[in-house]
C-alpha positions as CSV (number, residue, x, y, z in Angstrom):
1,M,21.4,9.2,-21.3
2,K,19.3,6.9,-23.4
3,N,15.6,7.1,-22.8
4,R,14.4,3.5,-22.5
5,G,10.7,3.7,-22.9
6,G,10.3,6.7,-20.7
7,F,12.2,5.2,-17.8
8,V,14.2,8.4,-17.2
9,A,11.0,10.3,-16.4
10,I,9.7,7.3,-14.5
11,G,12.9,7.2,-12.4
12,A,12.5,10.9,-11.5
13,G,8.8,10.2,-10.6
14,M,9.7,7.3,-8.4
15,V,12.3,9.4,-6.5
16,L,9.5,11.9,-5.8
17,L,7.3,9.1,-4.6
18,V,10.0,7.9,-2.2
19,L,10.4,11.4,-0.8
20,L,6.6,11.8,-0.4
21,I,6.3,8.5,1.4
22,G,9.1,9.4,3.8
23,G,7.2,12.6,4.5
24,F,4.0,10.8,5.5
25,G,5.7,9.1,8.5
26,E,5.3,5.6,9.7
27,V,3.0,4.1,12.3
28,P,5.5,3.3,15.1
29,V,5.5,-0.3,16.1
30,K,5.2,0.8,19.8
31,A,2.0,2.6,19.0
32,V,0.5,-0.6,17.5
33,A,1.5,-2.6,20.5
34,A,0.0,0.0,22.9
35,V,-3.3,-0.1,21.0
36,G,-3.7,-3.9,21.3
37,D,-5.4,-6.1,18.8
38,N,-6.2,-3.6,16.1
39,P,-5.6,-5.4,12.7
40,I,-5.9,-2.1,10.8
41,L,-2.9,-0.6,12.6
42,D,-1.1,-3.9,12.4
43,E,-1.7,-4.0,8.7
44,M,-0.7,-0.3,8.3
45,V,2.8,-1.1,9.8
46,I,3.2,-3.9,7.2
47,V,1.8,-1.8,4.4
48,D,4.2,1.1,5.2
49,K,7.2,-1.2,5.1
50,A,6.1,-3.1,2.0
51,F,5.2,0.1,0.1
52,R,8.7,1.5,0.7
53,E,10.1,-1.7,-0.7
54,I,7.6,-1.7,-3.6
55,V,8.6,1.9,-4.6
56,S,12.3,1.0,-4.6
57,A,11.6,-2.2,-6.6
58,V,9.4,-0.4,-9.2
59,A,12.0,2.4,-9.5
60,V,14.6,-0.2,-10.7
61,G,12.0,-2.1,-12.7
62,S,12.3,-5.4,-10.7
63,G,9.1,-7.5,-10.7
64,P,10.7,-10.2,-8.5
65,K,11.5,-7.5,-5.8
66,V,8.0,-6.2,-6.0
67,L,6.6,-9.8,-5.5
68,R,8.9,-10.2,-2.4
69,A,7.7,-6.9,-1.0
70,L,4.0,-8.0,-1.5
71,Q,4.3,-11.3,0.4
72,P,3.8,-10.0,4.0
73,L,0.6,-8.1,2.9
74,H,-1.5,-11.2,2.3
75,A,-1.7,-12.5,5.9
76,A,-2.2,-9.1,7.4
77,S,-5.0,-8.2,5.0
78,E,-6.8,-11.5,5.7
79,K,-7.0,-10.7,9.4
80,T,-8.4,-7.2,8.6
81,Y,-10.8,-8.6,6.0
82,D,-12.1,-11.3,8.4
83,D,-12.6,-8.8,11.2
84,L,-14.3,-6.2,9.0
85,H,-16.7,-8.7,7.5
86,S,-17.6,-10.3,10.8
87,G,-18.3,-7.0,12.5
88,A,-15.4,-7.5,15.0
89,L,-13.5,-4.5,13.8
90,T,-14.3,-0.9,14.6
91,L,-12.5,2.1,13.1
92,P,-10.7,4.4,15.5
93,K,-12.2,7.5,13.7
94,N,-15.3,8.0,11.5
95,E,-16.9,4.7,12.5
96,K,-20.1,5.7,10.7
97,N,-18.2,5.4,7.4
98,I,-17.3,1.7,7.9
99,S,-18.9,0.7,4.6
100,E,-16.8,3.4,2.7
101,F,-13.7,2.0,4.5
102,V,-14.6,-1.5,3.4
103,N,-15.1,-0.3,-0.2
104,M,-11.7,1.5,-0.2
105,D,-10.0,-1.4,1.4
106,E,-11.3,-3.8,-1.3
107,K,-10.2,-1.5,-4.1
108,F,-6.8,-1.2,-2.5
109,H,-6.3,-4.9,-2.3
110,H,-7.6,-5.3,-5.9
111,H,-4.8,-2.9,-6.9
112,I,-2.3,-5.0,-4.9
113,E,-3.4,-8.1,-6.9
114,K,-3.0,-6.2,-10.2
115,L,0.4,-5.1,-9.1
116,A,1.3,-8.8,-8.4
117,E,0.1,-9.8,-11.8
118,A,2.2,-7.0,-13.4
119,A,5.2,-8.0,-11.4
120,H,4.9,-11.7,-12.4
121,K,5.0,-10.4,-16.0
122,D,7.8,-7.9,-15.2
123,N,5.6,-5.2,-16.8
124,K,7.4,-2.1,-15.7
125,D,5.0,0.5,-17.0
126,T,2.0,-1.3,-15.4
127,M,3.9,-1.7,-12.1
128,L,4.5,2.1,-12.1
129,S,0.9,2.9,-13.0
130,I,-0.5,0.7,-10.3
131,T,2.0,1.9,-7.7
132,K,0.7,5.5,-8.3
133,K,-2.9,4.2,-7.9
134,L,-1.9,2.6,-4.6
135,M,-0.3,5.9,-3.4
136,D,-3.5,7.8,-4.3
137,A,-5.5,5.2,-2.4
138,C,-3.4,5.5,0.7
139,V,-3.7,9.3,0.7
140,N,-7.4,9.3,0.1
141,C,-8.0,6.7,2.9
142,H,-5.9,8.7,5.3
143,K,-7.6,11.9,4.3
144,T,-11.0,10.3,5.0
145,F,-10.3,8.3,8.1
146,K,-7.5,10.0,10.0
147,Q,-9.4,13.4,10.4
């Protein structure tokens, strides 16, 4: 097998990411509906679906597929952003750490924008690097705010 710029190792790493994501579990759509108007949970459902598609797209090195997967995130993140900054949103857990959540959320969305830029350029190495940063951000946020 020809090693094209390290993509053999990248492919193996992406398979591991797909397996890890599957192990984290999804936020069931029914759970979101039962909670009511919680833009964070609504956004998590969208992020979960989008991230699965992003990982698959990055694994095959497809910038256009990454861009398609990112599209639903923008509207969901706007609602969360507006509610966070207006004070209309409360966290289900660790409410006292709302400023830390806002900071983490802003960094996450900054990485999303960087991923979109890399996808526009079809820069496979950068897409992979940013996808790993996004996974780390997800794990760190859940570690902080789901306990």
